[in-house]
N, C-alpha and C positions, 0 to 999 in steps of 0.2 A: 486189472483195476477193482479194488475191494470196494464193497456197498457203499461206505462214507465218501470214498473219492466219486462215486457214480452221482451220490446226491450232491456233491459240492459241484460237479460238472454241470448238472442239470440246472441247479441255482443259477450258476453262472449264465449259462445259455439263455435263460429268459430273461434277465435283468435287461431293461430297456433306458436308451440313454434320453436326455432331455428333447432333442428333437423327435424321437418317437413318441414320447408322451405328448406332445404338440400335434404330431401327424394322429395318433390316435383319438386325440380328442376332435380332431379336424372332421374325422372320418366320421367319429359319431353323430357328429352334427349334421353331416350330407346324410348319413342313416336315417336321421330324425326327419331331415327335410324329404327323403324319397317314402317313408313311412306315413308321413303327416300325423307323427306320434304327437298325441296331445296330453298335455301335462295334467295330472291329477295330483297336486299338491297335497302331502299328508303330515300329520305330525306323530307324535311319539303317545302311546298309551303308558309309557312308564309313569311309575308314581314314584314322586320324590318324598320322605318321609319329612313330616314337619315338626319342629321345635317344639318342645310343651309350653315355652313360655314366650309370649309376645311381648317385645319391648316398650316399656312406658311411653318412651319418645323415640319416635323413627329418625335416625339419621340415614339419609338418602344422596347426601354429597361428600362421601369419606374421599379423603385426599384430594378435593376440589377446592380451588379458590375461585370464587365468583368475579366476574367482569365487574365495574362498576354500572354498566347498563342494566345489566342482570339484576342488580341488586335495587335499582331505580325502578325497574318492570315490574319487581315483586310489590313493592310499595304502590305504585299505580294499580295492580290489580285489586290489591286490597282496598285501596280507596275507593274503586270502582265498584263496591258492594260485592267483590269475590265473585265477578264474572267479567268476561272480556277475551278480545281476539288480539294476538300480538303477531304482527309479522317481523320474520326472522329470517334472514336472507341464510341459503343454504351452507352449512358448515359454521353457522355462527353462534351455535350452543342451545338451541331451543330444548333439546331433551335434558339438558343438566337444569336449565332455567325451569320447566315444569317438576323434576325433581325437587328442587329446591322451594318451590309454590307448595307442593304436598307436605314437605318437612314443616314448613312455617305453621301451615294449616293446622296440622296435626298436633304440632307442639303446643301452639299457642290459642288456639280457636276449639278444635273438636277431637279429643283424643281418641273417640271411638269412630274414627275415619273409615270412610270405603270410597275407593277409587277405580272408577272405570274407564280406561287408556283406549279409545277406539282408533285404530290405523286401516289405511286402505290395502295393504298387503301382509301376506304370511312374513314375508321377508323383515318388514319393521314390526311385526309383532316379536318375534323373536329377537330383533335387536333390543328392543324395549325390554325384554325380558334380562337380556345379558347386562344390560347397562344397570337395571335394579340389582340383579345379584353382584355385579361388580362393586357399586357404589352404595349399598345400604346395609344397615344391619338385621335386615328381615330375612330369615331363612327361605329357601325355594318354596318351603310349605304355605308359606303366606303370600305366595304371588302364583297366579292362576293364569291361563289362557283358554281362548274360546274361539274356535276356528280353525281352519287348517287341519282338522283332525282331533283338536282338543276340543272337549266338551265340558270345562270345567264353569262353575258359577260360584256364587258367594255362599255355598254352605261350608261347614266346617270352620277351619281357621283362616280360610281366604279373605284379605284384607284387599289387594289390588288385583282386578281383572283385567287382561289386555285382550282385547277383543280385534276379529277383523270386521272390517266395516259389513262386507257381504253377509255375514251371520249375525252381526250385532243387530242391524235395523229391523231385522226380523225376531230376533230372540231376548235381545238386552231389555225392553220395556217390560216383558214378562218375567224375566231372573230377576228385577231389581223391585218389582212389585210382589212376587213370590216371598222375597226373603225379608221385606219390609223395612228397606234399608234407605228409603228415597229421600228421606229428611237427613240424611248423613254424608250422602254419596257426591263426591266431587268427579264430575266427567269432562274429560279430556279429548279433543277431538285433535287428532293430529294430522298435519295436511287436510286442513279443513277443507280446502276450496274443491275437494274429492266428494265433499258432502250433499253438493248441491243439487243433484239429480233429485226428481221427485219422490221416486221410492228411497233414496237413500236419506231422505229428511226425516223419514219414520224413525230413525233412531232417537231423534229428540222427543219422543213421545215419553222416552225414560226420565220418570220422575226422579228430580235430583234436588241438591242446595246449593251446589257451585258449579260453574261453567267456566272453561278455558279452550279458546280455540288458537291453534298454531300453523302457520302457512309462512312460506316467504312472500305469497300473492293470494292472500284470501278472497280479492275480488276474482269473478270469473269474466273471460272473455266469449260473448255470445256464440261466436264462429268457432272455438276452439273444440266445441264436443257438439257438432251439428246433429249426431246421432242419440241425442238425449233430451229427455224434455226440461228445459233449465227454466227454472221459473224466476230466476234474475232478469234485471233489465239494465243495459247500462246506463240508464237515465238516472236510476237510483244511487244512493250512496250505500257505502256497504250496511251501514247500520239499519237501512230500510229494506235491504235482502232478506229473505228468510234464512241465512246462515246468520246474519247480523242481529236480526230478532231473538235469534235462539240462543247464541253464545255472546252478544255482547259486541260494543262497538270496538274499533281498533284503539288500544290504549298505549301502544308502543310501536314503534316502527325503526327496527334495526337495520340498516341497509347496508349494500355493498361499499358504499363510503365510508360508514362508520367503521365497518370490519376492517377496511384497508387503514383508517386512521389510528385502529388500535393494534395493528399487527396482527390480527387473526387470520389474515388472509395475506398470500404474497403481492407483492408487485406484480403486475400482467400488461400485457398487449393485447389488444383485438383487433384483427385485420378482418375488413368488410370488402367480400368480393363480390362485385355484380356481373353475372356471368351472363352471356347472348344466348339467345335461341337461335339454332341454325335456319336457313331459310323456309325447310319444312315443317319445322315446328312452328316458327312465327306466323305462317299462314295458318295453320290449325288453332293456335292461340286464339288470334284474331276473330276468326269465325265463332268458336266457342265463346269467346267475351262478348260479342256483339249480341248473341242469341240470349245469354246469362243477363245482359243488361236489359234487352226488350222484355223478357219475361219477370224478371224483378220490379220492373215499373209496373208491369201489368199485376202482379201479384199484390204489391205494395197499395194498389188503389183499392183492394178488396180486404187488406188486412187491417184488424182492430187497432185505433190507436193505442200505444204504451205496452204492447204484447211484444214478447219475443218473436223476432221475424222468422227465424230457421225454426223455432219450435211449432209455431203455426203451421209453415209450410209443411213440414213432416206430416203434421195432424192431417193435414187437407190430401196429402199424396197416399194416405191410408185409408181416406174417407171414400166417400161414394158420391160425391157430387158432380160426377159427370165431367165436363169440360174444365172445371176447376182442378178436380183430380189429375187431370191429364197434365195439365201446366205444370202443377206443382211436382209432379213425379218427374218430369222432362226437365226441370229446373234444375233439381237435385241430382238427376243424372249427368247433366251437362257439368255443372259445378265440380262433381267427382272427375268427371274425365278431365278437366282442366287441371285440376291439381296433380292428377297422375302424370299427365304431359310433363307439368314442371319439375315433378319429383324424378322422373326419367330422362329429362334434358341429356344430351350426350354430353355438354360440357362440363357438367357435374362429376362424372366419371374420371374424365380425363384430369380435373382439376383435384380431384382427391388423390389421384395416384401422384400426379406431381408434389402435391403438398409432403406427401407421405414419404417421398423419394428424398425430397429436401430436409426434411425434419431428422430422417435416419443417416443421412451424409453429414450435416452438422452433428448431431448425437447420435451414435450407433446404441446407446443406452435409452434413448429417450423411450418413454410409455406414453402411448397416443390412445385418447378413446375418441370414436365418430359415434355422433348422434345422428339417427335417422326417426322420422316420424313413424313409418310403417314396418311390421314385422317381414313383410316380403322385401321391402328395400333394404333391412338388413341382412336378409340372406342372400340377396343377391351381391351386396357388395362382398359380402362373406367369400361366397364363391370366386367373385373377380379377382379380389385380392390373394385368396389362398392360390389360385392358378397361376398367378405372378409371382408366386413364391415368398409373399410376405409371411412373416410368423402372426398370423391373426386367429383369433376366436370370436364368435358370436354371443351374445347375450340378450335375451329376451323373455317376456313374463310366460312363454308356452313350451318352453325347454324344461325337462324334469329337473328335479331340485338338484340331483347329483351332477347332472352336466352344466347347472348354472354354476354351481359351487366349484367342481374341476376347471371350469374355464377361468373364474376369477383366481382360482389357486394358482394357474400358469401365466396368468398376468402379474400378481403379485411378486411370484419368483422370477419374473424377467424371461421366461421361457418364450411365452406371447408378448410381443412388443404393442401389438394393436388389438383393440377390443372394439368390435362394432354393435352399438347397442339401441335399443328402441326407449321406450319410456321407463321399464324397468329400472334404469341405469339412472336416468334422470331423477326418479322419485323413488328410494327404496334402499338399495344396496349400499352400505359404506365401502367406498370405491377405494382401491390402493393410490397411491400417490401418482399423479397425473402430469405429465410436463406438457403436452399437446392436448388441447380438444379442437376438433373439426366439427362444426354444425353442418353437416351435409345436406338436410333437409329438415324442414319445421314447419309447424302449422303457423297460422298468424298470429299466434296467441303469444302474447308479451310473457306472460305467467311461465309459459314453457321455457323461452329463452333464459330468461333470468334464472330458473330451474338450473339450466345446462351450463350457465356460467358459475353457478355455484357450486356443481358437482366436481368442475375442475378447479378453481381457487380454494386449494386447502395448503394450507402452511406445510413444506417438507424441506428436508436439507438433503445434501449430497453426504456420502460416506466419509468426507472430511470435515463436515459441519457446517460446510455453507449452505446460506439459504437459496433455496431457488427459486426461479420465478417462472412464471405460466405463460402459455401463448394459444389463443384461441383464434381459430380461423372459422368464420362465419361466410357460408355461400348462399347467394340468393340468384334469381333470375331478374336480370335488370330490363327496365320496362315492362314489369308486369305486376300483378297482384301481391308477389312475394314483397315489393317495396312498400305495401302498407303498413308493416309493422314499425317503420321508421316515423311514420306520421303520429303512431300512438304514444312514443318515449322519448324522452331526450335521454340518448344513450351516455351522452357525456355526463348529464347530470345524474344518472344512475349509478354510472361507475365512478362517479366521485373525483375522476381523474382524466387529464387530456391524454388518455392511451387509447383512443379510437383512429385507427387509419382505413381509409376507405380507397378503394380500387375499383376500375373497370377490368374485366379480364376476358379475353378471347383466346383460351388456350389451342396450341402452344405457345402462343405470342406471350410476351413478358405482361404481367399486369401493370396498368396506367395508374397512377396515384391521382386520387381526386381530393378537391378541398373541402368537401362537406358530404352529409349523407345525401342518399337520393331523395329523400323527403324530411320534413321536418315537422314537428307537431304545431298545430294552430295556437296561438296565444290564448290564455284565460281573458274573459271580458276585462276582468281588472287592468289588463295589460294592454288593451288597445286603446291607442289614441282617439278620443272623440273627434278632434280637430280633422282628422285626416279623414272621416266620415262624409260621405256625400249622397244626395238622393240618387237612387238608381245604381249605385256602386255595389260591389260584391262584399258581403261582409267578410273581413279579413281575421277574425278570431274565431274560436271553438264554438260550435253549436251547442247548446244545452236544451235539455227538454225536446218538445215537439215542434215540428215545423207546420205551418199553415199556410196553404195559397188562398187567396182572393181575387176572383174577376170584376175588374171594377166595368160597370157599363155607362 
């Protein structure tokens, strides 16, 4: 064998097939778990030469035809004194909307415009950058990044600066002040519901002339981030919250229902499965719930009126007020234990595997995404599914960038049929076409559930051109706090179609159809029939504001 033949033989020997590629990625995920490798996402220091001439008029929507709702929304933003928040369902076109607003603002109102786009993740920063390069007549030299290893600012030819929130809240106010551009700056807050934590709100100290907030759900649930000091209060309207005051009121609401009517998202079905706790889990759940209820009542008697309850409890748990500190700490600990119990309930694991088996039996080419609330839950699911020989990868924010990109590429190519995700996929990544979504476990946040639905409901077609429909399975613990999310929202109203199917399920037995969701939202005051109200009756409508109790003597 000559040297060339020897080289060719070696090249053939080291080639790996698609199954090996998947196995290699799975092994890297396991290696990451074992070493508890922590991701340090970085950017590139490469310099992109700028063109010498800045276009007189920016064109940021090349090749794009705006939907009528986007045109109407742009008019609403300008009528609202060039500020406001837009609610846009995930996948509805909020990035293109923002680019169109920038374009009109620069073309019609301020030719020497500067733009700061603030995003919560590095992934989103890069996606915005790619969209601007793709759709605009601005060269790369006029578009800069800050965060994730990039240290750009508004010096030189930079006109648009895309910033990661973790860097922006500390540095953007100073960058803008030093550049002396506050009177011509347009600040865009993407996924603005992520800006509600007290320290993140510092980004709004940035001097600016124009403001825009973007989110599927700008309102925040108090309980969705119990580890943050949230300043919002559920009794306020959005425009009265810190976010609403900084960005402006909601000027347009583009819902799932609207997107479905316009054909932006496909027809879909949502199956809700109420799963039973086993005997041991139920006993422990009831014990934890009784303790939590007792301690919550005790704490609420001492909590200031109108405050964010969980933020106040967390503050007291870190304080030094003796008995109050002890009660607050124990309350938070037991809440966490109860949530962990529900996440780990045995029937969830069985149900997930049965649903995947069924979906892949019906369609071996189906792409399936599993959503979980916690990273440990993601990795536990990944190991369980891998050990049962499912073609699965995992995706979450603590993985190195290279592993995340490889996993998504394996999923896009169809080598991996299943991806298990935490919040990073709910908000951030441009996900490939998905046929089936399974919400394995989620918080009590309506916002997160709506985000998860939007990640799955993207329009796509079969190789023959036929439009595909999507199916979403939602798992929740029956007769537990998991059901509270159904009392927050009318899901038929949100989805805009009678596509919700409800079941009770004790796997491996077959799911049992139900006529309605486990709970329904209370009616607003305007929908309560006054003639049905009697002295001493329980008020049947939704409570707004604060509740006061009086003792009569």
